[in-house]
C-alpha positions, 0 to 999 in steps of 0.5 A: 694583076697585070705586068705594070702593076706587078713591076711596081710591086716587085721594085717596092718589094726589093727596093731596100736590098738592090739598086734599081738596075739590078731589081730590073734585071731580076724582073726581065730575067723572070719575065722571060723565064715564067712568062716568056715575055722580053723587055719590050713587052712591058712597053708593048704589053703593059696591060698583059694580065698575069694568070694566078699560077704564073704569079704564084711563081714569080712571087716565090722568086721574089720571095727567094730574092729577098733572102738573097738567093742568086737568081741563077739558083732560083730558075736553075740555070744561067749562060757562060760563053754564049751557052746554056748551063744548069746551076744549083747550090753544089756549083758556082755560078760561072763568072764573066771573068772566067769567059775571058779565060776560056777566050785567052785558052781557045786563041792559044789552042788555035794558034798551036793548032794552026802551027801543026796544020802549017807542019803538016802541009810543009810535009814534017808532020804526017799525023792528022789525028794528033788530037790536042789534049786538055784537062781542067782541074776543079770543073764545077758546072763544067763551064770551062771544059764544055765551052772549050770542047764546043769551040774546039775541033781535034780536041780531047778533053777531060775534067775533074772535080771533088764533088760528086753533086757538082759532077752530076750537074756538069755531066748534064751540062755536057749533054745539054750542050752536046759535048764529049768530056771525060769527067773524073771524081778526084780530089786533087790536093790528095792525088799522086798522079794524072790519067795522062799527059796533057797539052794543056791544063787549066784550072779556076781553083779555090782562092778566096782567103777567109779574110776576104769574106768581108768582101764577099756579098751575102748572096754568094757567101750563104749560097754558093759552095764554099768548097769551090771558093774558100782557102785558108789564110795560112796556106792560100796557094795550096791548090796552085802548088799542088796543080803546078806540081802535077802539071810539071810531070804531066804537061807535055813538052812546051805544054801550057798551064792556065789559072784564074787567080786571086787578084791580091795574090798575083805576084805571089803567084807567079813567084810560085810558078817561077819557083816550080820551073815554069817560063813565059809567065803572062799575067792578065787583067780581067774586064774589071781591071783585076789581076785575074789570069795567068798563062805559064809554059813548061820549060 
């Protein structure tokens, strides 16, 4: 079977399940993954013959797509903030909205570091080895702490997660991207303390209520880890409340708390942080116009 024939076959097989643009995206991704070909090659090499063993791999991937298994799980990796990340069913697939959270943190950290450098230049600070400490709660694939670590200097970064399997993937991703992260296995809901004080605490905790499952696509609902996704309808802010309580004790003076949040509970989350004593609470929308991120400062 040549490239043109397989593309026609691929489209027909998935036509009842996905829009054409998504089918083409799958096709080009698999083309690169299994054949080392680019989108332009469908034009330049339409008669490229796909050898049998490669065709077996492509058809196996196609069958998994028909079962609504996410493509990232099929090929075992994805990209986040320009970096490669391994993923499997023990980790959530990193979302573009979370890249925006990382970008926000990077901007804040660089402002803090520039301020420290200015004070050093003015002679008011003399410790040039004063590392900024960051903690990510709910590491998953490690996309947040690793992306931060890859783009920051003079920072000490730790990350915790309740899942042993997720931490295995996160550690592989840290090695893959050559970033030093201190990973710890902790059930944050049971934690009575944190390892140390931190300048920044960030978390993208479970926040999807059971009542919102109707909005979730099957490829997510049936494949991604529910432990990292869902909370009860009765207490949907359980993670935010616990993390805020710990942050009050373990953030340094003027420390920052960042959350990715449920868009439907933005006001409730901000009210919670206000009640807990945080100030300068800022809410931001994501690229899709949803209320998605919060930054708060410890009084």
